[in-house]
C-alpha positions in Angstrom: 94.1 62.2 95.9 96.2 65.0 96.9 95.8 68.2 95.0 99.8 68.4 94.6 100.0 64.8 93.2 101.8 64.2 90.2 102.8 61.2 87.9 106.3 59.9 88.1 107.2 59.3 84.2 110.2 57.2 83.8 111.6 56.9 80.5 115.3 56.5 79.1 114.5 57.8 75.6 114.2 61.8 75.6 112.1 61.8 72.5 109.8 59.4 73.9 109.8 60.9 77.4 108.9 64.3 75.8 106.2 62.9 74.0 104.5 61.1 76.9 105.0 64.3 79.0 103.0 66.3 76.2 100.3 63.8 76.2 99.8 64.1 80.0 100.0 67.8 80.0 97.3 67.7 77.5 95.2 65.6 79.9 96.0 68.1 82.9 98.3 65.9 84.6 101.4 67.1 86.2 104.6 65.1 85.9 107.9 64.3 87.4 110.3 63.2 84.6 113.1 61.0 85.2 115.4 58.2 83.9 115.4 54.6 85.3 118.8 55.1 86.8 118.3 58.4 88.5 114.3 58.4 89.3 115.2 58.0 93.1 117.2 61.4 93.1 114.5 63.3 91.1 111.9 62.2 93.4 113.6 62.9 96.5 113.8 66.7 95.1 110.2 66.7 94.3 109.6 65.3 97.7 111.2 68.3 99.4 108.7 70.5 97.4 105.8 68.6 98.8 104.8 66.9 95.3 103.5 63.3 95.8 103.9 60.8 93.1 100.6 58.5 92.9 101.4 56.7 89.8 104.6 55.4 88.0 104.3 55.7 84.3 107.0 53.7 82.6 108.1 54.1 79.1 111.2 52.8 77.3 113.6 51.3 80.1 117.1 50.6 78.9 119.4 51.6 81.7 117.6 49.3 84.3 116.3 46.1 84.0 112.3 46.4 84.4 112.2 43.7 87.3 115.0 45.8 89.2 113.2 49.2 88.6 109.8 47.8 89.7 111.3 46.4 93.0 113.3 49.9 93.7 109.8 51.5 93.4 108.0 48.9 95.5 110.8 49.4 98.3 110.4 53.1 98.0 106.5 53.2 98.1 104.2 50.2 98.1 101.2 52.2 97.4 102.4 53.4 93.9 101.0 51.4 90.9 102.5 51.1 87.6 101.2 51.7 84.2 103.7 50.2 81.5 103.8 51.8 78.0 105.2 49.7 74.9 106.7 46.2 74.9 108.2 45.1 78.4 109.7 41.6 79.1 107.8 40.4 82.2 109.4 37.5 83.7 107.2 34.6 84.9 109.2 34.9 88.1 108.1 38.4 89.0 107.0 38.9 92.3 103.4 38.7 92.9 103.3 41.9 94.8 104.9 43.6 91.7 102.8 41.9 89.4 99.6 43.2 91.3 100.7 46.7 91.0 100.8 46.7 87.1 97.5 48.0 86.8 97.7 48.6 82.8 99.7 47.9 79.9 99.4 50.4 77.1 100.7 50.4 73.4 103.3 52.9 72.3 100.7 54.7 70.1 98.3 55.8 73.0 94.8 56.5 72.4 92.5 58.7 74.6 90.1 56.6 76.4 92.4 53.7 77.2 95.0 56.2 78.7 92.4 57.7 80.8 91.0 54.4 82.0 94.4 53.4 83.0 95.3 56.5 84.9 92.1 56.4 86.8 92.5 52.7 87.7 96.0 53.2 89.0 94.8 56.4 91.1 92.0 54.2 92.5 94.5 51.7 93.5 96.7 54.4 95.1 93.9 56.0 97.0 92.4 52.8 98.2 95.9 51.4 99.3 96.4 54.4 101.3 93.2 54.5 103.0 93.2 50.9 104.1 96.7 50.8 105.5 95.5 53.5 107.8 93.1 51.3 109.5 94.4 49.3 112.5 93.8 45.5 112.4 93.7 45.5 108.6 95.3 42.2 107.8 95.4 42.4 103.9 94.8 45.3 101.3 92.6 43.0 99.3 90.0 42.6 102.2 88.1 45.9 101.5 88.5 46.0 97.8 85.0 45.3 97.3 83.9 48.3 99.8 84.8 50.7 97.0 83.7 54.2 97.5 84.3 57.7 98.7 81.1 58.8 100.0 80.7 59.5 103.7 78.3 56.6 104.3 80.9 54.3 103.1 83.6 55.9 105.0 81.6 55.3 107.9 81.1 51.5 107.3 84.5 51.1 106.9 85.3 52.7 110.3 82.7 50.8 112.1 84.3 47.6 110.7 87.7 48.6 111.5 86.5 49.0 115.1 84.8 45.7 115.6 86.5 43.3 113.0 88.8 42.0 115.9 86.6 41.8 118.8 84.7 38.7 119.8 81.2 39.9 119.6 78.0 39.2 117.3 77.3 41.8 114.5 74.0 42.5 113.0 74.4 43.8 109.3 71.4 45.6 108.1 70.6 47.0 104.4 68.5 46.5 101.4 69.1 43.4 99.2 72.0 43.8 96.9 73.9 46.2 99.0 76.9 43.9 99.9 76.0 42.6 103.4 77.9 39.5 102.9 81.0 41.4 101.8 80.9 43.3 105.0 80.7 39.8 107.0 83.6 38.1 104.9 85.7 41.2 105.5 85.0 41.1 109.2 86.0 37.4 109.4 89.1 38.0 107.2 90.2 40.8 109.7 89.6 38.9 112.8 91.8 36.6 114.9 89.6 33.9 113.3 90.7 34.5 109.8 92.6 31.2 109.3 89.5 29.3 110.5 86.4 28.5 108.4 83.9 31.2 107.2 80.6 29.4 106.9 77.6 31.3 105.3 73.8 30.1 105.5 70.9 31.9 104.0 68.1 31.2 106.4 65.4 32.2 103.8 66.6 29.7 101.3 66.4 26.5 103.2 63.0 24.7 103.9 61.9 25.2 107.6 61.8 21.6 108.2 65.7 21.3 107.2 67.0 24.3 108.7 67.6 22.7 112.2 69.5 19.9 110.6 71.6 22.3 108.4 72.7 24.2 111.4 73.2 21.6 114.0 73.3 18.3 112.0 71.8 15.0 112.5 72.4 11.4 113.7 71.6 8.3 111.6 68.0 7.6 111.7 67.0 11.0 113.1 64.2 11.4 110.2 63.2 9.5 107.1 66.0 9.6 104.7 68.9 10.3 107.4 70.7 7.2 106.4 73.9 8.5 107.9 75.2 11.1 110.6 75.9 14.5 109.1 77.5 17.3 110.7 75.9 20.9 110.4 77.1 24.5 110.0 78.0 25.0 113.4 80.4 22.2 113.5 81.9 23.1 110.2 82.5 26.9 111.4 84.1 25.5 114.6 86.8 28.1 115.6 85.6 30.5 112.7 82.6 32.4 111.8 79.0 31.6 111.0 77.4 33.9 108.8 73.6 33.8 109.3 72.0 35.7 106.1 68.3 36.7 106.0 68.0 36.0 109.9 64.6 37.6 109.6 63.3 34.7 107.6 64.3 32.1 110.2 61.1 30.7 111.7 60.3 31.1 115.5 60.9 27.5 116.5 64.5 27.9 115.4 64.9 31.2 116.8 64.4 29.6 120.2 67.1 27.0 119.7 69.4 29.7 118.4 69.1 31.9 121.3 70.2 28.7 123.4 73.2 28.1 121.2 74.2 31.8 121.6 73.6 31.7 125.5 75.3 28.4 126.3 77.7 27.9 123.3 76.5 24.2 122.9 73.7 22.2 121.0 72.7 18.8 119.9 72.4 17.3 116.5 68.8 16.3 115.5 68.2 13.1 117.0 71.2 13.0 119.3 71.6 13.4 122.9 75.3 14.4 123.1 76.1 18.0 123.9 78.5 19.5 121.5 80.5 22.6 122.5 80.5 25.4 120.0 83.2 28.1 119.6 81.7 30.1 116.7 81.6 33.9 116.2 78.0 34.8 114.9 77.3 37.4 112.2 73.7 38.0 111.0 72.3 39.9 108.4 68.9 41.0 107.2 66.8 43.5 104.8 64.1 43.3 107.0 63.2 45.6 109.9 63.7 43.4 112.9 62.1 46.0 115.5 58.8 45.9 113.6 58.8 42.1 113.2 59.3 42.2 117.2 56.3 44.3 117.5 54.4 42.0 115.1 55.5 39.0 117.1 57.5 37.6 114.1 60.9 37.8 115.6 62.1 37.2 119.3 63.2 40.4 121.3 65.7 38.4 123.2 67.3 37.0 120.3 67.5 40.3 118.5 69.5 41.7 121.5 71.9 38.9 121.3 72.7 39.3 117.6 72.3 43.2 117.7 75.4 43.6 119.8 77.3 45.8 117.3 75.1 46.9 114.4 76.5 48.0 110.9 74.1 49.4 108.3 75.1 49.2 104.6 73.7 52.2 102.5 71.8 51.6 99.3 73.4 52.4 96.2 71.0 55.3 95.5 72.3 57.2 98.4 76.1 57.1 97.2 75.7 57.8 93.5 79.4 59.5 93.7 80.8 56.0 94.1 79.6 54.6 91.0 82.6 55.5 88.8 84.6 53.9 91.5 82.5 50.8 91.6 82.4 50.7 87.8 86.2 50.5 87.8 86.5 48.0 90.4 83.8 45.7 89.1 85.1 45.8 85.4 88.6 45.1 86.9 87.2 41.8 88.7 85.4 40.9 85.5 88.7 41.2 83.5 90.8 39.2 86.0 88.0 36.5 85.8 88.4 36.6 81.9 84.7 37.4 81.6 85.4 40.1 79.1 85.7 43.8 79.5 83.9 47.1 78.6 83.9 50.9 79.3 81.6 53.6 80.0 81.8 57.0 78.9 81.1 60.2 81.0 77.6 60.7 79.8 76.5 57.1 80.5 78.3 57.2 83.9 76.4 60.5 84.7 73.1 58.8 83.8 73.9 56.0 85.9 74.6 58.2 88.9 71.1 59.5 88.6 69.3 56.2 88.4 67.5 54.8 91.6 69.2 51.3 91.7 66.5 49.2 93.4 68.7 46.4 92.9 71.7 48.1 94.3 75.6 46.9 93.6 74.1 43.6 92.5 72.0 45.3 89.7 75.2 47.4 88.7 77.3 44.2 88.5 74.6 42.7 86.4 74.4 45.8 84.1 78.1 45.5 83.5 78.3 41.9 82.5 75.2 42.5 80.2 77.1 45.5 78.5 80.3 43.4 78.2 78.4 40.7 76.2 76.6 43.3 74.1 79.6 45.7 73.6 82.6 43.5 74.3 85.9 45.5 74.9 83.8 48.5 73.5 82.6 51.9 75.0 79.1 52.3 76.2 77.6 55.7 75.7 73.9 56.9 76.7 72.4 55.5 73.7 73.7 52.1 74.4 72.4 51.8 78.1 69.2 50.0 78.4 66.2 52.4 78.2 65.4 52.3 82.1 68.9 53.5 82.8 68.7 56.7 80.7 67.3 59.9 82.0 64.1 61.2 80.6 65.3 64.3 78.7 62.4 65.5 76.5 60.9 68.9 76.4 57.1 70.0 75.7 57.8 69.6 71.9 59.4 66.4 72.3 62.6 67.6 70.8 65.9 66.5 72.3 67.3 69.0 74.8 70.9 70.5 75.1 72.0 67.7 77.6 71.6 65.1 74.8 73.6 67.2 72.2 76.2 67.4 74.8 76.2 63.7 75.2 76.6 63.3 71.7 79.7 65.6 72.0 81.2 63.4 74.6 80.3 60.2 73.0 81.9 61.2 69.6 85.0 62.4 71.6 85.4 59.4 73.4 84.7 56.9 70.6 86.1 58.3 67.6 88.8 60.7 68.6 92.6 59.5 69.1 94.8 61.5 71.1 98.0 62.1 68.9 101.5 60.9 70.6 103.5 64.1 70.0 101.4 67.2 69.7 97.8 68.2 68.8 96.5 70.3 65.8 93.5 72.0 67.8 91.7 73.4 64.5 92.2 69.9 62.9 90.8 68.5 66.1 87.7 70.7 66.2 87.0 70.2 62.5 87.1 66.4 63.0 84.8 66.5 66.0 82.3 68.9 63.9 82.3 66.4 61.0 81.7 63.4 63.3 78.8 65.4 64.8 77.1 66.2 61.6 77.7 62.8 60.1 76.1 61.0 63.2 73.2 63.8 63.3 72.4 63.1 59.6 72.3 59.5 60.2 70.1 59.7 63.2 67.6 61.8 61.3 67.5 59.4 58.4 69.6 62.2 56.1 66.9 64.9 56.6 68.9 68.0 56.7 66.2 70.2 58.3 65.9 67.5 61.3 69.6 67.2 61.7 70.0 71.0 61.7 67.3 71.2 64.5 69.0 68.3 66.3 72.3 70.3 66.2 70.6 73.8 67.1 71.9 75.4 63.9 70.5 76.9 60.8 69.5 74.9 58.0 71.5 76.7 55.5 74.7 76.4 57.7 74.4 72.9 57.9 74.0 72.5 54.2 77.3 74.5 53.7 79.1 72.1 56.4 77.8 69.1 54.6 79.3 70.5 51.2 82.5 71.4 53.1 83.0 67.9 54.4 81.9 66.2 51.4 79.2 64.3 53.5 76.4 62.2 52.0 72.9 62.2 53.4 72.1 58.6 54.7 68.6 57.9 53.5 66.7 55.5 51.7 63.2 55.0 49.7 62.7 51.9 51.8 63.3 53.7 55.1 60.8 56.4 53.8 58.2 53.7 52.9 58.3 52.5 56.2 57.4 55.5 58.0 53.8 57.2 58.3 55.0 60.5 57.4 56.8 59.3 54.3 55.2 62.4 52.3 56.6 64.9 54.6 60.0 63.2 54.6 60.0 63.2 50.8 59.2 67.1 50.7 61.8 67.9 53.2 64.3 65.6 51.4 63.5 67.4 48.0 64.1 71.0 49.9 67.4 69.4 50.9 68.5 68.6 47.7 67.7 71.9 46.4 69.8 73.3 49.2 72.7 71.2 48.4 72.5 71.9 44.7 72.3 75.7 45.2 75.3 75.4 47.8 77.3 73.6 45.0 76.6 76.0 42.3 77.6 79.0 44.4 80.6 77.4 45.4 81.7 76.4 41.8 
């Protein structure tokens, strides 16, 4: 996003417009404010100042019908998505292109995290649209949506794909399992001249060796036991289109010979047949194995390798593109929401932790994690403590006490989950007091109501914490049953008695 980018705020109600502008200003966003009947003139002036509108935030719309306004915005700039605030009558006849650009609908009483999520999602849409329309040969914006990322490695993959998508050459896609090799293959097909023809995938490692030939080339009736009727194979199914050979490294040597012949002569025979069938198919292959090492070991034919490896594309593992994880989270969650499979959000501490994870299962593992969190915390916010243990960084010092990073995470988590952003103005003193109260309450709860431990957790003196507990009229959350269940129950009791004494003395001094 350009450093001079701004949010186009369209609202016909002056008070509502002022409130929205205040909220956006609090979030650090710059706005171009206009009404639904004069926004084009306002935008043209802003354009002269080199300010680029990347998102249209639409509030009350009384001067111009919503459908007409959206169409005008679309004709002006197709890359700008729409975030609607409040109730808007959306007609069932609304153009599909316009509907696809409504990235979020928010209530009038805005809350902090949903607004941030909506703006982030809209900006991602804008960035990706602009990037993709700069690639020659890209037929449809939706093609590269699943290749989300800003890292240099992903940018290089997109560039390579743009160069070869419409060329009639074989492509070998390499990379670890779960990185998205089939996504690349499907995008290459959809951006080629064969896009209107079939895309036929086959996993060479998932089919028994004795059946692989029949799956690829088909068979005639009676060719083997159980062949009660003739059947066409994947090559015939993919005629005129693309055949994707996934896990080509698992193909047996006997089949590699026959595959080489098909690539050289563009013809084959069905199993048990004598008729030569011509084949017009583009071959895309993928593997997570090192084929050059397999060649040295005699497990893969060198001549077939050179036939397949005309144009290599390597998909980087997720651990090498941690900066892409926020964008991937947004995209995968959007897909899940579109398919009505639930929704979930991750706060900044959780995202930071996920960026540090090694991701042995790559993007597939990330997608599985999102689905798991959506089941455990439907439409909720996942913080660091809600992540499965193996996704959390180890953050313990020599004395096994929680470090500063965890306290910072608590602040972030509490702010994200408990704090509402006022629609009109912000009382900073009240906001900070509420945040302090939430943190103290959470620390006491996590420490079983033991003030001394909670004070250590918050890195403040015990007497200070006692005063703040009295100030906010907080009750320590502990129980005899909890104490009995712990080995150090006696120590807990002694500490609790000290806490009670501190609380009593604080109360007496105050009275």
